[in-house]
N, C-alpha and C positions, 0 to 999 in steps of 0.2 A: 747698211748695218754698222755698227761700230766693230773695227777690227781689232782695237788695243785694247786686251780683256779688262787693261788698266787702266782706261778713262775715266770711270768715275771716281774710284778713288784717289788719280791726279789730279781732278777737277776739284774734287769738296776740301783735298789737299790746301791749292793755290787759294778756294775760295775764304779758308780757316786763315790764311797767310793775309791775303789783302784785306779780308773783310767789309766785302761790296753793303752797302746800304740797301741793295736790292738789285735783283739778277732775274733777267729773262731769256729765256728760251725761244729760239723760234728757225726759220728757214729764212732765208732771201735769195734771189737766182740758184734754187737749187742747192744751196750749200748750206749745211750747220753752223747756226749763228748764234751767238750768244752776247749779250750787254749787261753788263755792269756800273752802277751807279756806285763810286768811288769818290770818296774827299779827300784832294788832292790840295795840299798845301803850297807845297813849289814846284817849279819843271823837274825839278831835281829829283823829285819822287818817282817819275813815269819809266826809268829802267826797271824801277824794282815790279811793275804793273805790269812792263809790255814784254821785260826778256823770259821771264815762264813760257807767256804764252810763243815767244819766235821761235823758242826750243822745240814748241810741237808744231812747227808750221804753219803758224798760224796768221793771217793777216789781221793787226792791230790798227786802229781807228780810236784816236781821241779827240772827244767834243766836250771845251770847256763849256759852261752854265752855269748859272746863277739865281739864286734864290728872289724870290718878291723883294724880301728886305733888302740883298745888295742890290738892287736894279734902283729902290729909293735911293740909297746912300750913293750909287753912282749918277742919280741924274740930279741930287741935291747939290754932287759938285760941282755943276754947271750954273748955278745959280749967280 
């Protein structure tokens, strides 16, 4: 049960601020989990995404990914 009655409002405010391209809500090891796909242009943006979540006591992980076009560009640099 969500104990913080402002949880959904706070989460919606956060999402309006960071503007995720996609968001998913699920359970992992019995814990409430959510994943956001965000476009981070440089590592100095990470605190903007992470700090509000740390303030809520969340555990935060970042997993950099690339699009297929990014992969093609990277592979072509090795030729």
